[in-house]
Phi, psi and omega in degrees: 000132182293148178295136179291143180300143174286122182287134182245118177253130179247137175270122183230157182234013177204158178294325180295319178290328177298317179297314180298316182301310183293321180293338181254015169114003177282130178264346179213147182241147166247120185260127174207179170231172179062048179303329180294345177259003183094003179097125176228171187302130179280163179285160174300317180297322178295320176297313182299316180296321178293315178300326175291333187269338185226153175250076182202153177299136177240109174270144178246138174279138175246099180211119191279347184194172174281189182086207184279203190230019176263105191259149175284168177299321178295320178292322177296320177296323176296318179299317179295317178299314180298320181297314178304311186294316184287324175293319178297332180276358173120001177298142184274352179170176185239139173245115186205183177172156176207155181236147171277183186286345186250027177071029178240166179293138172284086187294327179299314178299314183292327175296318177295320179294324176298318177296322178292316185290329184053245185274355179278163186287142175238124184239134175266125189272197191289003167302338176306327186285355175257003179293142177293326183227089185297325179296315177295318179302321179298316179297323180291323178290327173300313182295332180274003179061041171285138186282324192201152176240126174265122185210148171257019178068031178077011182236180182291329179225159181294328180292325176290327183263020187297333180296310178292324176301316178301318179296320180293322177300314179295318181292325183297325177048039178079001181278339180205142183278143176252120183245104181285137179204161183113098179069019179287130178210181184291343179275342183233353188298324181291315176302321180296316180293316181299323184278329188256334186072020179290152178251010179204155178221157183231140177203156175271327178047050191258156171231177178239134175254164186243129170225090190311127181233015180051234184270355186291315180196173178298129182279356182265145172218148182283146176213164183289134173270099184294331179292318181292320181293326176296321177294318178297315179301320182293319177297321178297316180297317178298322180297312179298318179299317178299319179297316181296320180293320183289337176267003176082018180275000000 
C-alpha cells in the first residue's frame, strides 16, 4: 500500500493568498489576520471571501488580541461569540487556545469551544508550547475531544522542538493529531518528518510586501511566498516517493 501523502496546511491572511496556497499544494488553510502579532481572529467578510475562492477546508483562528493567552472573562465571551459567527458562516473548524495562571490549559474555555464546534474540528494552537507539563496537557486535550495540536515542541521552531514533537506523536497513539509548525520551510521539512513521524505540517511560508505608510505605521505586511510553498510541497512529495521506494512499492 502506498504511503499516504503528507498533508500541507498553510496559514494565510487573505483570499488571494488562500488561492495561491491551494493552487501550489496546500490541502488545508488556517485563516487569520495580524500575522505579525502571531495571528488574530479574521473578519466574517474575509472568511466568506476565502470560502468562495477555494475548495479546501478553512480553519479560523480565534484569538482576540496579541500577547499571551491568559484571557479575561470579557475576552473569553468574545472568543465564543466570534467562534459561533465564523462557524455559522462556513468555517470548517476553530484554532484556539487559552491558559490559566499556572501554565495549564484553560479547560473551561476549551469546553465552551468544543460545545460551539460540535462536529467540526477544534484545534489547540501554539499556546500549547507554554504549558508547564506538555505530556499532561496532551492527555487533557484528548479528554476535551480536541482534534489536533499545533506545536513547535516547546521551542521557537519545530525543528528545534523535534524531540518533544516525536514524543507527543508516540504518546498520542492516534487519539489526537500532532501538527508541527513554527519555522517550517523547504530546508528543514524533511528532517522534521524523519525525526517526528508526523503526517502533516503547518507553515506561514511568508514574505513581506511594501505599502509605504511613512510615519503612520510599518509599511511592510506579510503575504504568502508562492515559490516557497511550492518548494515545500515538492519536498513532501519527494519524501513520500522515497518512502514508497524504500519499502518496495
